[in-house]
C-alpha positions in Angstrom: -9.8 13.5 -0.2 -11.0 10.5 1.8 -8.4 8.0 3.1 -10.2 5.0 1.5 -8.5 5.7 -1.8 -5.3 4.5 -0.2 -5.2 1.4 -2.3 -5.3 3.4 -5.5 -2.6 5.7 -4.2 -0.3 2.8 -3.4 -0.9 1.2 -6.8 -0.2 4.4 -8.7 2.9 5.1 -6.6 4.3 1.7 -7.3 3.5 2.2 -11.0 5.4 5.5 -11.1 8.4 4.0 -9.2 8.6 1.1 -11.5 8.3 3.2 -14.7 11.0 5.6 -13.5 13.3 2.8 -12.2 13.0 0.7 -15.4 14.1 3.7 -17.5 17.2 4.1 -15.3 17.9 0.3 -15.3 17.2 -0.5 -19.0 17.8 2.9 -20.7 14.4 2.7 -22.3 10.7 3.0 -21.4 8.8 -0.1 -20.6 5.1 0.2 -20.0 4.0 -0.7 -16.5 0.3 -1.7 -17.0 -2.4 -2.4 -14.5 -4.0 -5.0 -16.7 -2.5 -7.1 -19.6 -2.5 -5.3 -22.9 -2.1 -7.8 -25.9 -1.1 -5.0 -28.3 2.2 -4.3 -26.5 5.3 -6.3 -27.4 6.8 -5.9 -23.9 5.2 -4.8 -20.7 5.4 -5.2 -16.9 2.1 -6.0 -15.2 1.4 -4.5 -11.8 -1.6 -6.6 -10.9 -3.4 -6.0 -7.6 -4.3 -9.4 -6.3 -6.0 -8.8 -3.0 -6.0 -7.4 0.6 -5.5 -9.3 3.8 -5.9 -8.1 7.4 -2.8 -8.1 9.4 -3.0 -9.8 12.8 -1.9 -6.9 15.0 -4.4 -4.9 17.1 -3.9 -1.1 16.7 -4.8 1.5 19.3 -7.3 4.3 18.7 -5.7 7.5 17.5 -5.5 10.8 19.5 -5.7 13.9 17.3 -6.4 17.6 17.6 -8.5 19.1 14.8 -9.4 22.8 14.8 -8.4 23.0 18.5 -10.7 20.1 19.5 -9.2 17.0 21.0 -10.7 13.7 19.8 -10.1 10.0 19.6 -10.4 8.3 16.2 -11.5 4.6 16.2 -8.5 2.3 15.6 -7.4 1.8 12.0 -7.4 -1.6 10.3 -3.9 -3.0 9.6 -4.0 -4.3 6.0 -1.6 -5.9 3.5 -2.1 -5.2 -0.2 -0.8 -8.0 -2.4 0.5 -7.5 -5.9 1.7 -9.8 -8.7 4.4 -8.3 -10.9 4.6 -10.1 -14.2 6.7 -9.5 -17.2 5.6 -10.2 -20.8 8.1 -10.1 -23.6 9.9 -12.6 -25.9 12.2 -14.9 -23.9 14.8 -14.3 -22.6 13.9 -10.6 -22.6 11.1 -11.3 -20.2 13.7 -12.5 -17.7 15.7 -9.3 -18.1 12.6 -7.3 -17.4 11.9 -9.4 -14.2 15.5 -8.9 -13.1 15.1 -5.1 -13.6 11.8 -5.2 -11.7 13.5 -7.0 -8.8 16.4 -4.5 -8.8 14.1 -1.5 -8.9 11.9 -2.8 -6.1 15.0 -3.8 -4.0 16.6 -0.4 -4.4 13.3 1.5 -3.8 11.4 -0.6 -1.2 10.1 2.5 0.6 7.2 4.0 -1.4 8.1 7.4 -2.9 4.9 9.2 -2.0 3.7 12.4 -3.6 2.7 15.2 -1.2 -1.0 14.4 -1.5 -0.4 10.7 -1.0 1.6 11.4 2.1 -1.5 12.3 4.1 -3.4 9.3 2.7 -0.9 6.5 2.7 1.9 7.7 5.0 0.0 9.3 7.9 1.2 6.4 10.1 4.6 5.9 8.5 5.9 5.4 4.9 5.0 1.9 3.8 7.5 -0.5 2.2 7.1 -3.0 -0.6 8.3 -6.4 0.5 9.1 -9.4 -1.7 6.6 -12.2 -1.3 7.6 -15.8 -2.3 5.0 -17.6 -4.5 5.2 -21.1 -5.8 4.8 -21.9 -9.5 1.4 -23.3 -8.9 0.4 -20.1 -7.0 1.7 -18.0 -10.0 -0.3 -20.2 -12.4 -3.5 -19.9 -10.3 -3.2 -16.1 -10.1 -2.5 -15.8 -13.8 -5.5 -17.9 -14.6 -7.7 -16.0 -12.1 -6.6 -12.6 -13.4 -7.0 -13.7 -17.1 -3.4 -12.9 -18.0 -0.7 -15.0 -19.7 1.6 -17.0 -17.4 5.0 -15.3 -17.5 8.0 -14.7 -15.2 6.5 -13.2 -12.1 7.1 -12.2 -8.5 4.8 -11.3 -5.6 5.1 -8.2 -3.5 3.0 -6.9 -0.6 2.6 -3.5 1.0 1.5 -3.1 4.6 -0.7 0.0 5.4 -3.4 1.2 7.7 -6.9 2.0 6.7 -8.0 4.9 8.9 -11.5 5.0 10.5 -13.8 7.9 9.7 -15.5 7.7 13.2 -14.1 10.0 15.8 -15.3 11.0 19.3 -14.6 14.4 20.9 -12.9 14.4 24.2 -14.6 16.2 27.0 -12.1 17.6 29.5 -12.9 18.6 33.0 -12.1 22.3 33.2 -12.5 22.8 37.0 -13.2 20.6 39.9 -14.9 22.0 43.0 -14.5 20.1 46.2 -17.0 20.9 49.0 -16.1 19.9 52.5 -18.9 19.9 55.0 -19.2 18.7 58.4 -21.8 16.0 58.6 -23.3 15.6 62.0 -25.1 12.6 62.9 
């Protein structure tokens, strides 16, 4: 599987973590949806908002594949941004938001499956971090995403997008030094 599906893997990992954590916190299942579903009475929206480049410069990667040493072009350091919104009748929507905050606080490190480990966690297991958003930013995001305005919080996950370009390393196996007397 190509590493460019890393965003999908992060989103689905967050969805699984939230669903499992909400059952533990609330004692009942609450759907964690990736887009607003008007047919549900209560739901938690895990909405992917965007991706930003992180400012750090990363080094090229050294790896050995099938006994061949190679350098892989540097990865891109990225930050995926999410809006977690709760939709239910008040004040139950606030209870859902509190449960979301608790689940994310207690499980900030992504619980990656074995296949996601190679995609997402090859350079370390990412963590979900709380992102502060103003009310106007919440309202703008809700409008842009076409979802109702509800109790919400922002999160971001830092990860690296790996390059597909690699260059084999050519090692010098033997060096011959020839000393000759030069007359002149």
